[in-house]
C-alpha positions, -999 to +999 in steps of 0.1 A: -912+487+430-889+457+430-873+456+396-851+425+404-873+403+383-869+426+353-831+425+355-816+403+327-786+395+349-805+380+378-802+342+377-773+343+352-738+329+358-713+356+349-679+346+335-688+309+342-683+315+379-705+341+396-742+332+399-762+364+403-791+360+429-805+395+434-799+432+427-788+452+457-784+487+443-782+507+411-761+538+406-752+562+378-723+540+365-729+505+378-753+481+394-744+460+425-757+424+428-756+398+455-739+368+439-724+334+448-688+324+438-696+289+426-659+279+428-654+289+464-690+286+475-691+321+491-715+350+489-701+382+475-712+414+459-708+418+421-705+454+408-713+454+371-707+484+349-736+496+328-730+481+293-734+515+277-704+527+297-683+496+291-676+508+256-658+539+271-622+529+276-619+556+303-646+541+324-632+506+320-598+518+331-613+534+361-631+501+370-598+482+367-580+509+387-605+505+415-598+468+417-560+472+418-562+501+443-585+485+468-567+451+465-535+469+478-552+484+508-563+452+527-578+473+555-605+460+578-627+491+572-624+489+534-647+467+513-623+441+498-621+434+461-615+398+451-616+397+414-621+417+382-631+406+348-653+409+316-680+387+302-692+399+268-706+435+273-704+432+311-673+444+330-674+436+367-657+436+401-662+408+426-662+423+461-668+415+498-705+413+506-715+433+536-749+423+551-765+454+566-773+489+553-757+521+542-752+552+563-778+568+539-804+542+550-797+551+587-800+588+580-833+584+561-848+563+589-834+582+619-824+617+608-798+633+630-777+609+651-764+613+686-728+627+686-714+594+700-731+575+671-718+600+645-682+597+658-685+559+661-692+559+623-668+587+613-637+572+630-635+539+611-643+558+579-613+580+585-592+550+594-600+535+560-594+567+541-562+572+561-549+538+548-558+548+513-541+582+516-510+565+531-510+542+501-512+572+478-548+571+468-577+596+469-613+582+471-630+613+455-666+602+461-671+600+499-708+602+508-732+582+531-741+559+502-705+546+502-704+539+540-716+504+547-727+494+582-728+456+587-753+438+608-724+432+633-718+469+636-686+470+615-682+501+593-666+498+558-659+523+530-671+511+496-669+523+460-634+533+452-645+536+416-633+572+414-600+565+431-569+581+417-533+584+427-524+614+448-494+619+425-517+621+395-538+649+409-538+676+383-557+707+371-583+696+347-610+714+326-643+703+311-660+681+337-658+667+372-667+632+382-683+631+417-714+638+438-725+674+439-733+676+476-698+665+486-675+683+461-647+704+476-644+740+463-611+733+446-627+703+427-654+726+413-631+756+407-601+740+390-604+702+392-577+697+417-581+665+437-558+654+466-563+639+500-580+671+513-611+666+490-618+634+510-614+654+542-639+680+529-664+653+520-661+637+554-668+670+570-700+673+550-709+637+560-703+645+597-726+676+593-753+653+579-750+628+607-752+656+634-781+675+618-800+651+595-796+673+565-769+686+540-752+719+546-758+731+511-791+725+493-808+740+463-833+735+435-806+725+410-771+710+413-757+744+400-771+761+431-753+736+453-720+742+435-724+779+439-728+775+477-697+752+480-677+779+463-691+810+481-705+799+515-689+782+545-705+751+558-726+764+588-719+751+623-741+720+631-753+738+662-771+763+641-794+735+629-794+715+662-790+739+691-770+724+720-744+706+700-710+711+716-686+737+702-660+709+697-682+693+670-687+727+654-649+732+653-644+697+639-668+703+610-653+738+604-618+725+602-627+696+578-648+718+555-626+749+553-631+763+518-593+770+516-578+735+514-546+748+530-566+753+563-580+717+563-562+687+579-538+673+554-553+639+552-578+615+568-554+603+595-549+639+606-587+644+608-590+611+627-567+625+653-589+657+656-620+636+658-605+616+687-595+649+704-631+662+700-646+631+715-622+633+745-635+669+752-672+657+754-689+642+784-713+613+783-743+636+785-731+655+754-721+624+735-755+607+741-777+637+738-807+630+715-809+657+688-840+678+694-845+686+657-837+650+644-853+646+610-854+619+584-839+627+550-857+627+517-851+598+493-821+599+470-820+630+448-798+640+419-775+656+444-767+622+459-757+604+426-722+601+413-720+615+378-702+637+353-707+673+361-697+701+336-671+724+351-666+759+339-631+770+329-630+798+355-647+806+389-666+836+376-684+814+351-698+794+381-716+824+392-731+832+358-769+832+358-770+814+325-752+784+341-765+783+376-797+803+376-784+821+407-781+859+405-744+867+410-752+897+432-776+879+455-767+854+482-771+817+475-804+802+487-804+795+524-807+758+532-843+748+539-841+735+575-879+728+579-884+694+592-894+670+564-923+646+569-910+614+583-917+586+559-932+554+572-904+531+581-900+499+562-899+470+586-868+454+571-847+486+572-859+493+607-848+459+619-814+463+603-809+498+617-820+486+651-794+458+650-767+481+638-775+507+664-773+481+691-740+467+678-726+502+677-739+510+712-759+539+700-789+533+722-793+546+758-767+529+779-769+519+816-744+540+835-731+536+870-747+561+894-715+567+914-696+584+886-670+595+910-655+560+910-647+563+873-624+583+851-621+588+813-595+571+792-573+598+776-571+600+738-539+582+729-543+577+692-511+585+674-490+587+706-459+567+711-460+538+735-439+558+760-462+589+757-493+567+761-479+550+793-470+585+807-505+599+800-522+568+815-501+570+846-509+607+850-546+598+848-541+572+875-545+543+850-522+514+841-514+494+810-530+459+809-514+445+779-497+458+747-508+443+714-489+450+683-506+449+649-498+459+613-512+492+601-510+513+570-526+543+587-505+547+618-467+551+620-447+523+635-446+525+673-477+547+677-509+538+694-536+528+668-563+517+693-571+514+730-595+492+750-614+510+764-613+537+738-604+574+743-631+592+762-646+560+775-653+556+812-631+532+833-629+525+870-603+544+888-569+526+889-581+505+860-558+492+832-560+499+794-550+476+766-529+494+740-527+483+704-494+497+689-487+498+652-460+477+637-462+497+606-471+482+572-473+444+570-443+443+547-416+469+543-390+474+516-353+469+525-337+503+517-307+505+494-278+512+517-248+507+495-222+534+502-239+545+534-218+548+565-225+519+589-241+539+616-264+557+592-273+524+576-283+509+610-303+540+618-322+538+585-330+502+590-345+509+624-365+538+611-378+516+583-390+490+608-363+465+602-336+453+626-298+458+620-283+423+618-247+410+620-219+431+605-191+414+585-162+431+567-146+427+534-121+446+512-136+467+484-120+486+456-149+511+451-167+514+485-151+537+511-139+521+543-166+518+569-195+521+544-219+494+534-210+472+504-243+452+504-271+439+525-288+405+530-317+407+520-308+430+492-322+465+488-357+466+473-368+432+487-399+430+508-397+417+543-418+416+575-411+443+601-383+435+626-366+412+601-328+413+607-307+427+578-271+416+576-246+443+566-213+437+547-191+467+554-160+478+534-125+475+549-113+497+520-087+487+495-063+460+507-028+470+519+001+444+517+019+440+550+057+444+546+082+422+565+100+443+592+114+415+613+151+421+619+148+459+614+153+483+643+121+497+657+124+532+641+129+517+606+101+492+611+076+519+621+085+541+591+080+511+567+046+503+581+033+538+582+045+543+547+019+519+534-009+534+555-007+511+586-004+521+622+020+508+648+006+499+681+022+499+716+050+474+718+048+446+744+077+436+766+108+426+746+114+389+742+144+367+736+148+359+699+175+351+674+174+388+664+200+411+680+187+432+709+168+462+698+156+448+665+120+435+657+116+400+669+081+395+654+050+414+641+013+409+648+003+408+610+022+383+590+044+396+563+027+394+529-008+393+543-035+419+535-047+446+558-070+476+556-056+511+556-054+523+592-051+487+607-027+485+636+004+463+636+020+455+669+058+451+669+077+430+695+114+440+701+141+415+707+164+415+737+187+391+720+189+353+721+183+334+754+214+320+771+212+282+776+237+261+796+254+236+772+252+200+784+281+175+783+277+153+753+313+139+752+314+102+749+278+100+736+268+086+703+266+114+677+229+109+671+221+110+708+243+141+712+225+159+683+191+151+698+201+164+732+215+197+719+187+204+694+161+199+722+177+229+740+174+251+709+209+247+696+220+239+660+244+210+657+274+205+634+293+172+633+331+173+625+345+139+614+383+137+610+396+122+577+392+084+576+374+084+609+349+056+613+340+064+649+304+076+659+314+087+694+318+123+704+353+130+714+349+168+720+324+198+717+330+234+707+314+249+738+325+233+770+299+216+792+284+239+818+291+271+798+263+293+785+256+298+748+229+317+728+198+298+719+199+291+683+237+292+681+257+263+666+275+237+687+302+216+669+308+181+680+340+162+669+343+124+666+375+104+673+401+101+645+424+072+636 
């Protein structure tokens, strides 16, 4: 019966902004409505906590935590959260509206899915959870109800209402918040929740998609809990004969009762799922399950709720709690085919559209299959590895796209077109999508790190080492980073260049060694921590032969310890032929001699008023040392 008309929120504008048009679904903790954001004029989904729970601060905190957590993910396979707020007794989340149906709707109408369809749904779910796990969050309530399939075929994970930080996973007592059919043994036994509980739940969901039924069933939730703790999830092929062993293995790895034997997170399971797909042929992927069956309507086992958890494992087996004799095996799942309910026309149309969009129907295949090959599974491979594998398969690379990703490491393949396991004509080309890493990265704090280590760390982080400049520093060792630009901790896009200021160490004053012999000059420089480089050819200079004529670093300047100073030795002054200046005016004679590098002294006799040179101290035509003094004498009385 449609209870929309009885809902007091339908038709109301919440928080002065969100007009509620219809109720979509109701759960144990909240109701979801289709609404319109009257400010932005867009359709969205409004998740409103039940007023009775809004008085519980813990539930309200969880609601707010969901908004903050999902807002950080920004992943195409995660239902986006736009806003969070409160209006009187109503606490709400404004979320992306996905027009379509849930995976639970598909399973109710169709029962077991073809392996290709199951993997087509599982892989984007794992990509979404992989992003959450990479961001440090655990979903904790993965089930078909929280997998949305849009009319366009897109798959999105919803309801992060039970999300919690990986770092906050602890042993708890008292109760568990979750859905009975998908709880991992460690959740039931000791309340531990980390990324592997999501892996377990996805394994159960995959089992449901392949068989049309849950692996553990019982008359009460307690019986289901007992089976999670004491019985392995059976292989899907036990319920649907003919299913490939690769799918049995995938389910077994994901649902191992010992969490240490499961893939560590959703990204790891995604890689295994891709590997499993690559092992299957088209006939195996598209095989119609012979025992496909529709599921019953939602039961208490499908609802999220608070489940009492005993303090120890033995209590779980106690008959007073579970009504299951501890010495007898748990009830075997009832695998009799349930009566198929009459399909509702609306759901059938949606499911049909979704199945067409996902390519779940019977495809048209080329008869001459020998002209085709399969694209290898390249997910998680480096670009170089991917090119090598494609080349080995006789395929090429068409283009390489690079996109941001929170789920795949920088430089690894996050998608291919065609996808892994898909058929492609021999000698065809594949488009690779390579991860650029997260959309923004934090500049590492590199102060005090040696230059080469700092450059390596920047590259590893996804940034580019930029220009290197040097400066003296009293507290940072020579050759290590003083600072970066941008500074450590700032957020930047991948491949942003980061400039490095590197220490030259403490400054060393350069002594004056000009005029010293080479041995004494070298000792003076090395005494303050400087090095002496190879000497060039000696030059003429005013300094006596064998002494330092000049030095490469100016006296009094600052250098870094270990810097090299080059010394040039003198071979004495240059000999210059003295011109004849006798009879010239004194000023003209001075100019002529100084132009040749001589110094000039004028000797004027007492009471001489002449300005004409009468004699010169060095005769004309004779050589004299450059820089030496030539005396010119004027006429006397």
